[in-house]
Backbone atoms as SQL, in Angstrom:
CREATE TABLE atoms (id INTEGER PRIMARY KEY, chain TEXT, resi INTEGER, resn TEXT, atom TEXT, x REAL, y REAL, z REAL);
INSERT INTO atoms VALUES
  (1, 'A', 1, 'MET', 'N', 0.383, -15.143, 11.478),
  (2, 'A', 1, 'MET', 'CA', 0.389, -14.115, 12.486),
  (3, 'A', 1, 'MET', 'C', -0.834, -14.271, 13.363),
  (4, 'A', 2, 'GLY', 'N', -0.932, -13.437, 14.371),
  (5, 'A', 2, 'GLY', 'CA', -2.001, -13.561, 15.347),
  (6, 'A', 2, 'GLY', 'C', -3.368, -13.257, 14.772),
  (7, 'A', 3, 'GLY', 'N', -4.396, -13.634, 15.521),
  (8, 'A', 3, 'GLY', 'CA', -5.760, -13.433, 15.090),
  (9, 'A', 3, 'GLY', 'C', -6.126, -11.971, 14.895),
  (10, 'A', 4, 'TRP', 'N', -5.544, -11.090, 15.695),
  (11, 'A', 4, 'TRP', 'CA', -5.855, -9.665, 15.560),
  (12, 'A', 4, 'TRP', 'C', -5.453, -9.153, 14.180),
  (13, 'A', 5, 'PHE', 'N', -4.374, -9.676, 13.619),
  (14, 'A', 5, 'PHE', 'CA', -3.904, -9.254, 12.304),
  (15, 'A', 5, 'PHE', 'C', -4.893, -9.680, 11.227),
  (16, 'A', 6, 'VAL', 'N', -5.390, -10.887, 11.333),
  (17, 'A', 6, 'VAL', 'CA', -6.346, -11.395, 10.353),
  (18, 'A', 6, 'VAL', 'C', -7.620, -10.570, 10.389),
  (19, 'A', 7, 'LYS', 'N', -8.115, -10.250, 11.585),
  (20, 'A', 7, 'LYS', 'CA', -9.335, -9.456, 11.694),
  (21, 'A', 7, 'LYS', 'C', -9.142, -8.081, 11.086),
  (22, 'A', 8, 'LYS', 'N', -7.989, -7.483, 11.283),
  (23, 'A', 8, 'LYS', 'CA', -7.706, -6.164, 10.711),
  (24, 'A', 8, 'LYS', 'C', -7.767, -6.232, 9.190),
  (25, 'A', 9, 'CYS', 'N', -7.206, -7.257, 8.600),
  (26, 'A', 9, 'CYS', 'CA', -7.185, -7.383, 7.144),
  (27, 'A', 9, 'CYS', 'C', -8.566, -7.652, 6.575),
  (28, 'A', 10, 'GLU', 'N', -9.446, -8.310, 7.336),
  (29, 'A', 10, 'GLU', 'CA', -10.769, -8.629, 6.833),
  (30, 'A', 10, 'GLU', 'C', -11.597, -7.373, 6.591),
  (31, 'A', 11, 'ARG', 'N', -11.322, -6.302, 7.346),
  (32, 'A', 11, 'ARG', 'CA', -12.088, -5.073, 7.180),
  (33, 'A', 11, 'ARG', 'C', -11.638, -4.285, 5.961),
  (34, 'A', 12, 'GLY', 'N', -10.437, -4.507, 5.499),
  (35, 'A', 12, 'GLY', 'CA', -9.908, -3.779, 4.357),
  (36, 'A', 12, 'GLY', 'C', -9.594, -4.727, 3.230),
  (37, 'A', 13, 'PRO', 'N', -8.989, -4.203, 2.174),
  (38, 'A', 13, 'PRO', 'CA', -8.646, -5.047, 1.027),
  (39, 'A', 13, 'PRO', 'C', -7.517, -6.020, 1.367),
  (40, 'A', 14, 'ALA', 'N', -7.494, -7.148, 0.668),
  (41, 'A', 14, 'ALA', 'CA', -6.449, -8.149, 0.894),
  (42, 'A', 14, 'ALA', 'C', -5.086, -7.577, 0.503),
  (43, 'A', 15, 'LEU', 'N', -4.107, -7.793, 1.355),
  (44, 'A', 15, 'LEU', 'CA', -2.776, -7.233, 1.127),
  (45, 'A', 15, 'LEU', 'C', -1.746, -8.314, 0.856),
  (46, 'A', 16, 'GLU', 'N', -1.992, -9.145, -0.115),
  (47, 'A', 16, 'GLU', 'CA', -1.021, -10.170, -0.460),
  (48, 'A', 16, 'GLU', 'C', 0.028, -9.579, -1.403),
  (49, 'A', 17, 'PRO', 'N', 1.231, -10.145, -1.421),
  (50, 'A', 17, 'PRO', 'CA', 2.265, -9.665, -2.346),
  (51, 'A', 17, 'PRO', 'C', 1.753, -9.673, -3.787),
  (52, 'A', 18, 'GLY', 'N', 2.038, -8.595, -4.503),
  (53, 'A', 18, 'GLY', 'CA', 1.597, -8.452, -5.876),
  (54, 'A', 18, 'GLY', 'C', 0.341, -7.608, -6.019),
  (55, 'A', 19, 'ALA', 'N', -0.414, -7.416, -4.920),
  (56, 'A', 19, 'ALA', 'CA', -1.617, -6.585, -4.973),
  (57, 'A', 19, 'ALA', 'C', -1.219, -5.134, -5.250),
  (58, 'A', 20, 'THR', 'N', -2.060, -4.427, -6.007),
  (59, 'A', 20, 'THR', 'CA', -1.778, -3.045, -6.392),
  (60, 'A', 20, 'THR', 'C', -2.902, -2.138, -5.904),
  (61, 'A', 21, 'PHE', 'N', -2.511, -0.998, -5.339),
  (62, 'A', 21, 'PHE', 'CA', -3.463, -0.038, -4.785),
  (63, 'A', 21, 'PHE', 'C', -3.156, 1.350, -5.301),
  (64, 'A', 22, 'ARG', 'N', -4.186, 2.214, -5.281),
  (65, 'A', 22, 'ARG', 'CA', -4.023, 3.560, -5.820),
  (66, 'A', 22, 'ARG', 'C', -4.517, 4.593, -4.813),
  (67, 'A', 23, 'ASN', 'N', -3.859, 5.758, -4.838),
  (68, 'A', 23, 'ASN', 'CA', -4.251, 6.911, -4.040),
  (69, 'A', 23, 'ASN', 'C', -4.173, 8.136, -4.944),
  (70, 'A', 24, 'VAL', 'N', -5.314, 8.818, -5.134),
  (71, 'A', 24, 'VAL', 'CA', -5.334, 10.028, -5.953),
  (72, 'A', 24, 'VAL', 'C', -5.167, 11.219, -5.018),
  (73, 'A', 25, 'ARG', 'N', -4.125, 12.021, -5.292),
  (74, 'A', 25, 'ARG', 'CA', -3.791, 13.164, -4.451),
  (75, 'A', 25, 'ARG', 'C', -4.213, 14.464, -5.147),
  (76, 'A', 26, 'PRO', 'N', -4.232, 15.560, -4.393),
  (77, 'A', 26, 'PRO', 'CA', -4.556, 16.856, -5.005),
  (78, 'A', 26, 'PRO', 'C', -3.634, 17.134, -6.199),
  (79, 'A', 27, 'GLY', 'N', -4.161, 17.848, -7.187),
  (80, 'A', 27, 'GLY', 'CA', -3.384, 18.134, -8.384),
  (81, 'A', 27, 'GLY', 'C', -3.413, 16.990, -9.373),
  (82, 'A', 28, 'ASN', 'N', -4.303, 16.012, -9.138),
  (83, 'A', 28, 'ASN', 'CA', -4.453, 14.854, -10.013),
  (84, 'A', 28, 'ASN', 'C', -3.184, 14.010, -10.094),
  (85, 'A', 29, 'LEU', 'N', -2.440, 13.943, -8.982),
  (86, 'A', 29, 'LEU', 'CA', -1.305, 13.027, -8.885),
  (87, 'A', 29, 'LEU', 'C', -1.841, 11.673, -8.434),
  (88, 'A', 30, 'VAL', 'N', -1.433, 10.630, -9.122),
  (89, 'A', 30, 'VAL', 'CA', -1.907, 9.291, -8.796),
  (90, 'A', 30, 'VAL', 'C', -0.729, 8.463, -8.307),
  (91, 'A', 31, 'GLU', 'N', -0.782, 8.078, -7.021),
  (92, 'A', 31, 'GLU', 'CA', 0.234, 7.191, -6.453),
  (93, 'A', 31, 'GLU', 'C', -0.246, 5.756, -6.634),
  (94, 'A', 32, 'THR', 'N', 0.616, 4.898, -7.124),
  (95, 'A', 32, 'THR', 'CA', 0.292, 3.489, -7.265),
  (96, 'A', 32, 'THR', 'C', 1.290, 2.686, -6.447),
  (97, 'A', 33, 'ALA', 'N', 0.773, 1.845, -5.560),
  (98, 'A', 33, 'ALA', 'CA', 1.619, 1.040, -4.676),
  (99, 'A', 33, 'ALA', 'C', 1.440, -0.431, -5.007),
  (100, 'A', 34, 'LYS', 'N', 2.562, -1.135, -5.204),
  (101, 'A', 34, 'LYS', 'CA', 2.528, -2.578, -5.425),
  (102, 'A', 34, 'LYS', 'C', 3.118, -3.244, -4.186),
  (103, 'A', 35, 'VAL', 'N', 2.309, -4.056, -3.519),
  (104, 'A', 35, 'VAL', 'CA', 2.709, -4.700, -2.270),
  (105, 'A', 35, 'VAL', 'C', 3.777, -5.752, -2.539),
  (106, 'A', 36, 'LEU', 'N', 4.862, -5.659, -1.776),
  (107, 'A', 36, 'LEU', 'CA', 5.936, -6.647, -1.865),
  (108, 'A', 36, 'LEU', 'C', 5.844, -7.666, -0.742),
  (109, 'A', 37, 'ALA', 'N', 5.512, -7.197, 0.476),
  (110, 'A', 37, 'ALA', 'CA', 5.427, -8.089, 1.630),
  (111, 'A', 37, 'ALA', 'C', 4.675, -7.408, 2.756),
  (112, 'A', 38, 'VAL', 'N', 4.068, -8.215, 3.614),
  (113, 'A', 38, 'VAL', 'CA', 3.456, -7.731, 4.852),
  (114, 'A', 38, 'VAL', 'C', 4.074, -8.546, 5.969),
  (115, 'A', 39, 'LYS', 'N', 4.817, -7.864, 6.853),
  (116, 'A', 39, 'LYS', 'CA', 5.523, -8.550, 7.933),
  (117, 'A', 39, 'LYS', 'C', 5.448, -7.734, 9.202),
  (118, 'A', 40, 'ALA', 'N', 5.467, -8.418, 10.326),
  (119, 'A', 40, 'ALA', 'CA', 5.480, -7.751, 11.622),
  (120, 'A', 40, 'ALA', 'C', 6.910, -7.387, 12.002),
  (121, 'A', 41, 'ASP', 'N', 7.060, -6.251, 12.693),
  (122, 'A', 41, 'ASP', 'CA', 8.385, -5.853, 13.167),
  (123, 'A', 41, 'ASP', 'C', 8.685, -6.548, 14.498),
  (124, 'A', 42, 'ASP', 'N', 9.759, -6.158, 15.163),
  (125, 'A', 42, 'ASP', 'CA', 10.178, -6.802, 16.411),
  (126, 'A', 42, 'ASP', 'C', 9.150, -6.652, 17.537),
  (127, 'A', 43, 'GLN', 'N', 8.305, -5.618, 17.467),
  (128, 'A', 43, 'GLN', 'CA', 7.262, -5.411, 18.472),
  (129, 'A', 43, 'GLN', 'C', 5.938, -6.054, 18.066),
  (130, 'A', 44, 'GLY', 'N', 5.914, -6.715, 16.923),
  (131, 'A', 44, 'GLY', 'CA', 4.708, -7.379, 16.459),
  (132, 'A', 44, 'GLY', 'C', 3.771, -6.486, 15.662),
  (133, 'A', 45, 'ILE', 'N', 4.212, -5.275, 15.323),
  (134, 'A', 45, 'ILE', 'CA', 3.378, -4.349, 14.554),
  (135, 'A', 45, 'ILE', 'C', 3.533, -4.676, 13.068),
  (136, 'A', 46, 'PRO', 'N', 2.429, -4.975, 12.375),
  (137, 'A', 46, 'PRO', 'CA', 2.534, -5.319, 10.951),
  (138, 'A', 46, 'PRO', 'C', 2.861, -4.100, 10.099),
  (139, 'A', 47, 'HIS', 'N', 3.770, -4.296, 9.149),
  (140, 'A', 47, 'HIS', 'CA', 4.174, -3.260, 8.207),
  (141, 'A', 47, 'HIS', 'C', 4.065, -3.795, 6.784),
  (142, 'A', 48, 'VAL', 'N', 3.803, -2.878, 5.859),
  (143, 'A', 48, 'VAL', 'CA', 3.690, -3.225, 4.444),
  (144, 'A', 48, 'VAL', 'C', 4.905, -2.655, 3.722),
  (145, 'A', 49, 'ARG', 'N', 5.620, -3.513, 3.012),
  (146, 'A', 49, 'ARG', 'CA', 6.729, -3.074, 2.153),
  (147, 'A', 49, 'ARG', 'C', 6.182, -3.037, 0.735),
  (148, 'A', 50, 'PHE', 'N', 6.404, -1.899, 0.038),
  (149, 'A', 50, 'PHE', 'CA', 5.809, -1.730, -1.280),
  (150, 'A', 50, 'PHE', 'C', 6.670, -0.825, -2.152),
  (151, 'A', 51, 'ASP', 'N', 6.480, -0.958, -3.466),
  (152, 'A', 51, 'ASP', 'CA', 7.066, -0.054, -4.454),
  (153, 'A', 51, 'ASP', 'C', 5.996, 0.954, -4.829),
  (154, 'A', 52, 'VAL', 'N', 6.396, 2.213, -5.019),
  (155, 'A', 52, 'VAL', 'CA', 5.425, 3.243, -5.362),
  (156, 'A', 52, 'VAL', 'C', 5.879, 4.034, -6.583),
  (157, 'A', 53, 'THR', 'N', 4.914, 4.314, -7.463),
  (158, 'A', 53, 'THR', 'CA', 5.137, 5.194, -8.608),
  (159, 'A', 53, 'THR', 'C', 4.098, 6.311, -8.533),
  (160, 'A', 54, 'VAL', 'N', 4.438, 7.448, -9.123),
  (161, 'A', 54, 'VAL', 'CA', 3.526, 8.591, -9.150),
  (162, 'A', 54, 'VAL', 'C', 3.334, 8.999, -10.611),
  (163, 'A', 55, 'ASP', 'N', 2.080, 9.085, -11.026),
  (164, 'A', 55, 'ASP', 'CA', 1.738, 9.564, -12.368),
  (165, 'A', 55, 'ASP', 'C', 1.149, 10.960, -12.228),
  (166, 'A', 56, 'THR', 'N', 1.680, 11.904, -13.009),
  (167, 'A', 56, 'THR', 'CA', 1.219, 13.283, -12.955),
  (168, 'A', 56, 'THR', 'C', 0.147, 13.528, -14.009),
  (169, 'A', 57, 'ALA', 'N', -0.538, 14.658, -13.883),
  (170, 'A', 57, 'ALA', 'CA', -1.572, 15.024, -14.851),
  (171, 'A', 57, 'ALA', 'C', -0.988, 15.214, -16.246),
  (172, 'A', 58, 'SER', 'N', 0.303, 15.566, -16.326),
  (173, 'A', 58, 'SER', 'CA', 0.955, 15.769, -17.627),
  (174, 'A', 58, 'SER', 'C', 1.587, 14.487, -18.173),
  (175, 'A', 59, 'LYS', 'N', 1.135, 13.353, -17.660),
  (176, 'A', 59, 'LYS', 'CA', 1.549, 12.025, -18.157),
  (177, 'A', 59, 'LYS', 'C', 3.019, 11.689, -17.856),
  (178, 'A', 60, 'ILE', 'N', 3.575, 12.295, -16.837),
  (179, 'A', 60, 'ILE', 'CA', 4.939, 11.975, -16.411),
  (180, 'A', 60, 'ILE', 'C', 4.855, 10.938, -15.294),
  (181, 'A', 61, 'ARG', 'N', 5.636, 9.867, -15.415),
  (182, 'A', 61, 'ARG', 'CA', 5.667, 8.824, -14.385),
  (183, 'A', 61, 'ARG', 'C', 6.966, 8.938, -13.603),
  (184, 'A', 62, 'LEU', 'N', 6.830, 9.057, -12.291),
  (185, 'A', 62, 'LEU', 'CA', 7.978, 9.119, -11.390),
  (186, 'A', 62, 'LEU', 'C', 8.059, 7.823, -10.610),
  (187, 'A', 63, 'VAL', 'N', 9.181, 7.144, -10.668),
  (188, 'A', 63, 'VAL', 'CA', 9.375, 5.919, -9.903),
  (189, 'A', 63, 'VAL', 'C', 9.977, 6.333, -8.566),
  (190, 'A', 64, 'GLU', 'N', 9.169, 6.228, -7.524),
  (191, 'A', 64, 'GLU', 'CA', 9.588, 6.675, -6.199),
  (192, 'A', 64, 'GLU', 'C', 10.389, 5.615, -5.448),
  (193, 'A', 65, 'GLY', 'N', 10.219, 4.352, -5.789),
  (194, 'A', 65, 'GLY', 'CA', 10.999, 3.297, -5.158),
  (195, 'A', 65, 'GLY', 'C', 10.293, 2.615, -4.001),
  (196, 'A', 66, 'ARG', 'N', 11.081, 1.944, -3.168),
  (197, 'A', 66, 'ARG', 'CA', 10.558, 1.141, -2.073),
  (198, 'A', 66, 'ARG', 'C', 10.213, 1.994, -0.868),
  (199, 'A', 67, 'ARG', 'N', 9.118, 1.619, -0.218),
  (200, 'A', 67, 'ARG', 'CA', 8.657, 2.299, 0.991),
  (201, 'A', 67, 'ARG', 'C', 8.168, 1.251, 1.982),
  (202, 'A', 68, 'ILE', 'N', 8.089, 1.674, 3.242),
  (203, 'A', 68, 'ILE', 'CA', 7.505, 0.843, 4.289),
  (204, 'A', 68, 'ILE', 'C', 6.566, 1.718, 5.101),
  (205, 'A', 69, 'LEU', 'N', 5.349, 1.230, 5.325),
  (206, 'A', 69, 'LEU', 'CA', 4.385, 1.885, 6.196),
  (207, 'A', 69, 'LEU', 'C', 3.767, 0.839, 7.112),
  (208, 'A', 70, 'SER', 'N', 3.301, 1.276, 8.269),
  (209, 'A', 70, 'SER', 'CA', 2.544, 0.359, 9.109),
  (210, 'A', 70, 'SER', 'C', 1.297, -0.057, 8.330),
  (211, 'A', 71, 'LEU', 'N', 0.765, -1.209, 8.661),
  (212, 'A', 71, 'LEU', 'CA', -0.434, -1.707, 7.989),
  (213, 'A', 71, 'LEU', 'C', -1.570, -0.689, 8.106),
  (214, 'A', 72, 'ALA', 'N', -1.737, -0.107, 9.290),
  (215, 'A', 72, 'ALA', 'CA', -2.811, 0.873, 9.497),
  (216, 'A', 72, 'ALA', 'C', -2.624, 2.089, 8.596),
  (217, 'A', 73, 'SER', 'N', -1.411, 2.602, 8.499),
  (218, 'A', 73, 'SER', 'CA', -1.150, 3.771, 7.651),
  (219, 'A', 73, 'SER', 'C', -1.337, 3.438, 6.177),
  (220, 'A', 74, 'PHE', 'N', -0.871, 2.274, 5.766),
  (221, 'A', 74, 'PHE', 'CA', -1.003, 1.872, 4.365),
  (222, 'A', 74, 'PHE', 'C', -2.472, 1.776, 3.970),
  (223, 'A', 75, 'THR', 'N', -3.278, 1.093, 4.789),
  (224, 'A', 75, 'THR', 'CA', -4.686, 0.905, 4.425),
  (225, 'A', 75, 'THR', 'C', -5.456, 2.217, 4.485),
  (226, 'A', 76, 'GLN', 'N', -4.992, 3.178, 5.276),
  (227, 'A', 76, 'GLN', 'CA', -5.631, 4.487, 5.309),
  (228, 'A', 76, 'GLN', 'C', -5.273, 5.303, 4.065),
  (229, 'A', 77, 'GLN', 'N', -4.026, 5.200, 3.625),
  (230, 'A', 77, 'GLN', 'CA', -3.556, 5.990, 2.480),
  (231, 'A', 77, 'GLN', 'C', -3.966, 5.374, 1.145),
  (232, 'A', 78, 'PHE', 'N', -3.868, 4.054, 1.008),
  (233, 'A', 78, 'PHE', 'CA', -4.148, 3.377, -0.260),
  (234, 'A', 78, 'PHE', 'C', -5.413, 2.537, -0.103),
  (235, 'A', 79, 'ARG', 'N', -6.554, 3.135, -0.378),
  (236, 'A', 79, 'ARG', 'CA', -7.841, 2.475, -0.146),
  (237, 'A', 79, 'ARG', 'C', -8.394, 1.770, -1.375),
  (238, 'A', 80, 'GLU', 'N', -7.957, 2.166, -2.547),
  (239, 'A', 80, 'GLU', 'CA', -8.544, 1.641, -3.781),
  (240, 'A', 80, 'GLU', 'C', -7.638, 0.576, -4.408),
  (241, 'A', 81, 'ARG', 'N', -8.135, -0.655, -4.449),
  (242, 'A', 81, 'ARG', 'CA', -7.381, -1.722, -5.107),
  (243, 'A', 81, 'ARG', 'C', -7.628, -1.636, -6.609),
  (244, 'A', 82, 'VAL', 'N', -6.564, -1.820, -7.377),
  (245, 'A', 82, 'VAL', 'CA', -6.663, -1.769, -8.837),
  (246, 'A', 82, 'VAL', 'C', -6.075, -3.048, -9.436),
  (247, 'A', 83, 'PRO', 'N', -6.486, -3.401, -10.661),
  (248, 'A', 83, 'PRO', 'CA', -5.903, -4.578, -11.299),
  (249, 'A', 83, 'PRO', 'C', -4.383, -4.385, -11.478),
  (250, 'A', 84, 'ALA', 'N', -3.644, -5.470, -11.289),
  (251, 'A', 84, 'ALA', 'CA', -2.177, -5.400, -11.371),
  (252, 'A', 84, 'ALA', 'C', -1.670, -5.143, -12.756);
């Protein structure tokens, strides 16, 4: 992809397929996202395709399934990289 995409990724965590990220939400809900792919759409805007699960404070795991977010939204929401 273009140079602008590479520069954007250098400021944040690497988003290669298989990478796992976490977002802790209010109420101690933990969203875990596993990156499946990073691809640009028809307008050239990069998007992240990922699977997401939610773990609750009461130890219940919810499998939320596949999601797509723009690269900017994904890196804003999922800032913490965790071991796979």
